[in-house]
N, C-alpha and C positions, 0 to 999 in steps of 0.2 A: 551834582556828582552822584549822590545816593540814588537818584532816579535812574540815571544812566547805568549804574551798576546793576540795579534790579532788572532793567531791560536786557542787559547782557546775560544775566543769569537765566532769564526765561528763554532767551534765544538759544543758549547752549543746551538748556533742558529739552527744548523742542528738537534740536538737531540730534541729540542723543536718543530721544524717543523714536525719531524717524529712522535712525540707523538700526536700532534694535528691531523695530517693526518690520523694516524691509528685509533684514537678515532672516527673520522667522518666515516671512512670506515667500522669499525667493529660494530658500534652501530646499533641496529635494533629496538626492541620494546620499549626500554627505551628512554626517552626524551633526547635531546642534546642541549647544549647551543650554541647560535650563535657566541659567542666569539671564540670558537674553529675554526670556519670558517675563521675568520680574522687572527688568529694566524698562521694557516697553510699557508694561502695565503702570508702573509708578509714574513715569514721565507723562503718559497720556492722562492719568487720573489727576495729577497735580495741575496740569494746564487746563483741563476741562473744569475743575472746581474753581480755579482762580479766575477764569475769564468767562466761560459759558454760564456757569451757575450764577455768578455775580451779575451778569448782564440780564439773565432771566428774572432774578430777584428785583433788580432795580427798574428795568424797563417794561417787562411783560407783566409781572405780578404787582409791582409797586408795594413792597412790604413796608408796613408801618410799625416800628417798634414801640410806639406810644399807644397803640390801640390795645384795649383789654381783650384777652383771649377768653374763650368759653370756660376754661379751667378756673379763671378768676371770677367771671361773672356768674357762673352756674355752679360754683363749688358746693358739693354735698358730701364729701369724704367717702364716697362709694365708687363712683365712676369719674366724676369731675373733680380732679385733685391737682392743684398747682404743684409741680414737681421739679426738682433740680434738673437742669438741662442735660447733665451727664447721665443721670438715671433715665431720663426720657430717651436719650440717645441709645443707652444700653438696652432699654426695653424694646425700642423700635427695631434696632439692629437684630436683637435676639429673636424677635417675633417674625421678621421678614426672612432672616437667614435660616431657612429650613433645609429640606433635602435637595432643593434645586441646585444651589451652588456646589454641593458635594456630589450628589448622585448624577445629575444631568451631564456635567463634563466627563465624568467617569464612564458613563454608558456611551456617550457620543464619541469616545475615543476609539470605538470600533471603526469609525471612518478615517482615523488618523488624527494627529494633533492639530493640523493646520486649520480645518474648518471651525472647530470649536474655539480655538484661540482667537481667530478673527471676529467671530460673532460675539464672544464674551466682551472684547474690548470696544468694538464699534457699537454694539447694541446697548451696552450699559451707559455709555457717555451720551448718546443721542436719543435713546429711547427710555430705558429703565429708570435712570435717575431723573429724567424730565417728568415722567409719569408720576413718580413718587413725590417729587417736590410740589408739582402743581396740584395734585390731589390733596396733599396735606394742607396747602394754602387755602384751596377752595372750601374744604371741610371746616377748617378753623374759622373762616369768615362766615360759615353757616351753622354755627353752634355745634360743631362736631357731628354733623349729619353723616349717615352712612352713604356709600357710593350709590346704592340703589335709590335711596330717598332723594339724594341730590339729582339723580337722573329724572326722577318723577317730577321734581319741582322745576327743573331747568329745561328739559327737552320735551315736555309734553306728557300727557297721560299714556298714550300708546307706547312710545319709546321708554318712558319711565317705568311703566308696569312691566314691560318686557325685561328691563334691566333688573328690577327687583327680583323677578322670578329667576332670571338667568344667573345673576350673581349668587343667589342662594344655592341654586343647584350646583354651580361651579364650585362654590365653597365646600359643599358636601363631598364632591369628588376629590378635591385637593386634600382635605383632611384625611380621607380614607387612604390615599397613597402615602401620606406621611406616616400613618400608623403601620402600613404594610412594610415600609422600609425598616422601621424599628423592629418589627416582628422578625423579619428575615435576618437582621443582624444579631438578635438576642436568642433565637430559638436554640434550645439545647446548649446554651452557653451560660453556665452558672456565674462565671466571673462577670460577664457583661450584664446579665440580668440583675445581679445583686448590686453592682455599682450604680446602674441607672436608677434602681429602686431607691437607693440611699439618697439620691439627689432631692427627692420629694420632701422627706422630713428635714433635711438640711435647709431647704428653701423656706419652709414654714418657720423654722427656728429663727432664721435671719429676719424674716418678716416681723415676727414678734419682738425680736431684739431691737430693730430699728423703730418700732412703733411704741414699745412700752418700757424696754429696759434701758437702752442708750439712744434716746431719740436724736436723730440727725447725725449720728456718728457713722457716716457712710463709709469712709475709708477703713475704719476699725472693723465694721461688720463685714466689709468686703474681704479683708485679710483673713478673718476667722472663717468665713464661708469658703474661700479658696483653699485654705488649709484642710478643711473638712472634706472637700471634694477630692483632694489628693489622697487623703486618708481612706476615702471610700474605694479608690482604685486599688490601693495596697490591700485593704481588707478583702476586696473581691478575690484577690489572688489566694489569700488564706482560706476563704470559703471554698474556692474551686478545688483546693488540695485536701479539703476535709471530706471524707467519705460520708460523714453524717450531715454536715451543713449543706453540701452541694445539692443534695436531693430536694431541698426546699426551694431551690432556684433553678432547677433543671426542668424546663417546661417546653411543651410543644407549641406550635404556632397558634392553635385555637385558644389555648389557655392564656397566652400572652395577649392575644387580641382582646379577650374579655377584660383583662387587667387594664389595657390601654383605654378601652371604652369607659370603664369606671373612672379612671383618672381624668379623662376628658370632661365627664359630667361634673366631677368635683371641682375642676379648675374653672368651669363656667359659672358655678354657683357661689363658690367662696368669694369673699371680698378681694378686690384686686391687690390690696396691700399684703395679704396673708400668704398667697402662693404665687400668683402670676408675676407681679412686679419683682419681688426678690429673686425668684427663680430666673427670670429673664436677665436681671442685672448680674447675678452670679454667673450665668451662662455666658454673658458677654466677656467677663474676665477670662473664662476658660477658652472661649472662641478666639478672642484677640490674642491672648497669650500664646496659644497653640499656633496660630497663623504666623505670628511674629517669629517665634522660635523656629518654625518650619522654614520660613523665609531665610532666617540667619543660617540654618543648617544647609539649605540649598546653595546659598551664596558661598558658604565655607567649602562644601564638598564639590560644588560645580558638577553635578551629575549630568551625564549625557542622556538625551531622550532616546529611548529604545524603540518606541513605536514609530513607524514611518509617517511622513507628512500626510500621505493619503494611502489607504488600503484598498484592496479589491472589493470591499464591501460597500463602496460608495454607490454601487449599482442597485442596492436594496436587498442583497442576499445575506446580510449580516446575521450572526447567530444570536446576538443579544436581543435585537428587535428588528422587525422587518420594516422596509421602507428605504427609499433612495436618499441621497445626500440632500437634495431639495425635494420637499420642504422639511424633512424630519430632523436635520441637525438643528434647525431653528425651533422646532417643537420640543426636542429632547432637552436642550439647554434652555431652561426657563429662568429661574431666579437669579442666576449668575449674569444674565444679560437684560432681560425685561420680563417682569412677572406681574400678572394681574392681581395675584394674591396680595402684593404689597399695597395696592390701592385700597384694599379692605382694612388693612392695619392703619394706613395713612388717613382713612376716613372712619376709623373705629375707635381704638383705644388711645392712640397717640395724640390726636387733637384735643382729647379730654384731659390730657396731662400737661400740655405745653403752656408755659406761663409767659412767653413773649414771642411775637412773630419773627423777631430777628434771628431766632435759632432754626427757622424752617430750612434754609439752605444746608446748614450743618447736618440736621437730622434727616431731611428728605433726600437731598442730592448726595450728601457725604456718606450716609449709611449705605446707600445703594452702591457707591463706588467701593466701599469697604467689602461689601458682599461680593462684588465682582472680583475683587482681589482674592477672596476665599476660593472662588471658582477657578482662578488661575492656579492657586496652590493645589487644588484637587486635580486639575488637569495634569499638572506636573507629576504629582504623586502617582497617578494612574499610568502615565506614559513612560516613567523611568523603570517600570517593571518590564521584564521580558514579555513580549507579546503573547508567547505561549502560556505563561502563567496567568496573564491578564484574562485570556479567553477561557482558560480552565476554570477560573473562579467564577466568571460571569455568565458562561454559557449554560442554559438550563438543561435539565435531564431530557426533556422532550426533544432537544436538538442533538445533543452529543451522546445520549445514552446514560443509563443509570450506573453502569460499571465503569470503574476508573480506566481499565484497559481500552474500552470502547471510546471513551471520551478522549483519551490521549491520541488514539489512532485518528480520530476525526479531526482533532486540532492540528496534528502533524500534516494531515492531507491539505490543510489550508496554507502550508508553508511556514507555520510557526512551531518551532521545536520546543518540546517539553516532555518530561518523562514522569512515570508514576512515582519513581523514587524521589524526584525533585519535589513533587507535590506533597508526598508523605513527610519529607524532612521539613518542608516549609510549615505544614500544619503543626508538627511537633514543636518547632521553634516558636510558633505563635501561641502555643498553649491550647490548641484546638485538636479535635479528633480528625476532622477532615475539612478541607477548603474547596472541595469540588462542588460545582453548581450552587455556590452561595450567591444567588442572584440578588439584584437590587442595587449593586454598586458599592454599598457601604463596606462589606468585607474586603473587597479588592483595594479600596481606598485606604482602609486601615492597614493592610499589608504594605502598601506603598509608603505610607507615613511611617510605619514602624521600621521599615528598612532604612529610610533616610535618618530617622532619629537614632537607630542602632549604630549606623556607620559614624554618626557625628558624636554620639555620647556613650556608646558601649553596646556591642552586639549581645552581651550576656543577659541583657534585659529586654530582649525582643518581645517576649510574651507580655511583659508589663507595658511596653510601648504600644503593642497591638490593642490591648484592652483599654488603655488610656484613649487611643484613637476611636475605639468603638463608643466609649462614653462621650467623647468629644462630638461624635456624629449624632448619637442619640439625643444629647442635650440640644444640639442644633434643631433637631427635628421635633422633639417634644415641646420645646418652647413655642414653636410655630403652631403645633397642634393645639396647645391649650389657649393661646391667643386667638387662633382661628376659630375654635369652638365658641369662645366668648363673643367674637365679632359676629359669628353666625347667629348667636342668640340675639345680638343687637339687631341684625338684619330681619330676623323673623319677628321680633317685637315691632319693628318699624312697619312691616307688611301688615300684620294683624291689627296694629294700632290704627291703620287707615280705616278699618272697619269698626273696631272696638277700641276707642281711645285709651281706656284704662289699661289695656294690655300693652300699649305703647310706652308706658312708664317704665323705664329700664330698671328702676330700683324697687318695683313692686314685687314682693317675694313670690306670690303665686305665678306671676308671669315669668319670673326668672326660672323657677323650677320646671314649669311646663315647656317653655321654649327651649331650655337646655336639654330636656329629655327628648324632644322632637329632633333637635339638631344631631344629638349623639346617636339616636336610633337610625337616622338616615345615613350618616357616614359609616356607622357600624356595620350596616348591611353590605356596603361596598368593600369594606375591610374584610368581611367574611368571604366575599367573592374572591378576593385576591388570595386569601389563606388556603382555600380549597383547590385553587388552580394548580395542576401538576407542574406547570412551567414557572411556578413561583409568583404568579400574579403580575409580573413586570410587563410581559407581552400584552396582557389585556388592559391593565390600568395605566401604565406610564404614558403611552401615546394619548389616551383619553385625557389624562392629567395635563399633558403638554398642550393639547388643543384647547381644552377648557381654560387653562391658565392664560394662554395668549389671547383667547377671545375675551376674557375678562379684562386684560390689559387694553384691548381695543375698545371695550365699552368705557373704561376709565378715560382713555384718550379722547373718545367721542364726547364725553361729558365736558372734559377740559376744553376741547376745541369749541364746543357749543357755547360755553360760558364766555370764552374770549371773543367770539363773534358777536354775541349779544351785548357784550360790554364795550362794543365799538372798537375792538382791537383786532380787526380783520388782518391788518398787516403783520401781526404777530402769530396768527393762527397756524402758520407753518411749523412752529415750534412743536406743537402736539400733532399737527396734521400729517407731517411727513412720516413719523413712526406709525401713525394710525393707518396710513395707506399701505405701508409695508406689511403690517400685521394682518390686515384684511386679505391681502394676496396670499400670505403664508397659511393662515388658518383656513381659508376657503379651499385652497388646494389640498391641504392635509385632510380636512374633513371629507371632501369628496372622495379621496383615495381610501380613507378608512371605511367609508360606507360602501363604495361601489367597486373597489379593486377586486379582481378575480384571483389575486394571489392570496392564498389562505393565511399567509403570515402577515398580511397587511390589512385586507378587508375583513371587517367584522362579520358581514353576512356570508362571505365566502367561507370563513372558518366555521360558522354555524352549519352551513350546508355540508362541509367536509365531515364534521363530527356526526351529523345525521346519517350520511352515507355509510360511515363506519359502523354505526349501530345496526343499520339495516342489513349490512353484509356480514355481520357477526364478528367484526374485527375488534370489538370492545368486550372485555371480560365481563361476565355477569355481575360480579361484585362492584364494577365501576360504572355500570349503566346509569344508575341514579345520579351520580356526580356528573357524568357526561351530559345528561339532560339538563342539569343545573348550569353547566358551562354553555350549552347551546342557548338557553334562555338569557344568560348573561351577555353573550355576544350580540344577540338581537337587541337586548336592552341598551347596550353600549352604542349600537348603530342608531337606535331611536334617539338616544340622548344627544349624540353628535349632530344629528339632523336638526333636532329641536334647538340646540345651542346655535347652530348656523343660522337658522331662521331668526332667532332672537338678535343675533349680532347685526344682521342686515336690517332688521326692523329698527334697532336703535340708531344705526348710522343714518339711514334714510330719514327717520323722524328728526334726528338732530339737525340735519341739513335743511329739512323743510321748516322747522320751527325757527332755527337760528337766522336763516336768510329772510324769512317772512318778517320776523321782528325787526331785523336790521332795516328792511325796506320801510317799515312803519316809522321807525325812529328817524330815518332820513327824510321821509315825507313830512313828518311833524316839524323837523328843524327847518325845512325849506319853506314851510308855510307859516 
């Protein structure tokens, strides 16, 4: 009887999910309630985790809970540390849940709510969660090796070397974009800057508290840390209203960029227990708590989605970024659906902390579903805003003009109504001087979240809710930045360790300092590129970020597919092979367009030629010529990097197929003889 009851529950859950999903997909001109989004997501996630993830764990990977993990066998209290499953889950979720699930869906809302919604749900269940889970399993079975090193060991010297170089370069680009989003959210905002800055000493205190003061008191430390984080938000408001104190936290983009670069270096060098792990764990409380409260508020308020299902910008003329619906909606929404960055965490810090293989589905597949749910929340928060306000916040100066009147006129011409007075009142309510051209997605998401929280819990605290949301977003991003920098250090140590073995020892201090400095210098340069860009850096770096991220996912899925084939599991290779094929199509198309498109808002080389022509015809002011030359160089550099990554991707895929099927033939021949 109990079995039949369970089956009935799952059938009803499937029917409810199908109803919600079809309601979203088929609605056009009529308004749609945001509750349908949450219903569809929760039903699909529960079914996928219960059945698909369990099947992969049991049949494809064959997880063994009695097998010792690297954290137990190689324990050194520095990188390999057996850790409580919930802390590992918290670290992993905090590390993977960076700007993608927040910023990507927000930016992609320029196409309308429907494309992003479909990609977030389908991509996460069949692609992103599968990639994360399989990569974590394969790395755990190989002593916590990085993705690049696994590629070198498993799919040959050619493909493996290409993977090592490609993954490192992609990591550099990813971290730079993370830093850029934080900078754009905090520039000239003392409240946001002081609040985010306070999270660093709080994390260090909690790390020391758990290690030396109250060892193992995880819940106790969590409550203290969460309380301190809320206090930091409140104190940020006091600082912002103090004419003396606010000057210490009111900084321009370049100053904030240097601060983030220094933080990234410190996070990569310091012991994992001191800053990275406690910060990630505390961040998880903030992230999960905020997402849950946001979901409750949405269910309670049942807001209507204001953005249409599809906008006129599906043809590629969108103001936030150039490019048509295919392939750029799949490139723009990365971490909320499928993200190559996750494979670096799943083969970097997480397998070195995992104390039992049985937690791999929960941490690998489950954390990705949770991140996908965050993306759904972000999409809702962005699309419940009036479209005119959404585009006023996210459209860069280079598109709508530097004056508020010009921007409003341009946005109204698109058919989205908004006034200067509305934007001024909105900025005042949020405790900001202006919200025009706050590119990057984070500010508009914070406005959407603040409006939802305000309507549910009190509109007189809108400024507090807005800056809480900014802290929420910045914590998401910085935890990925610090974990990413550390993983980048591991990758560089692996690469150089193939030539100089001593350098490959991840705990050797000279190697730690030098490799960390190299990694930070590399992504720091791209962060500088984004900071000096007059369009806020998003137009230049976000498409490159998306392409690089999805290419990295394709590399991870190539490694997974290769290992399955070589392990005589060809009949299961479709599990990683199908999302791999889709990503190859998407990334190849996007890369080709970004390199060769004649549209200056899409093609890197076309944009470089356009800027060159403007200099030659005297359309650029004398005091901006040097920066324009830098932008021209950066556009050409981006085109070269995109081409280079495309070559690496195809090299890895072809070499994986060659090596995998060759070895399979050898194994079959040996068995038959």
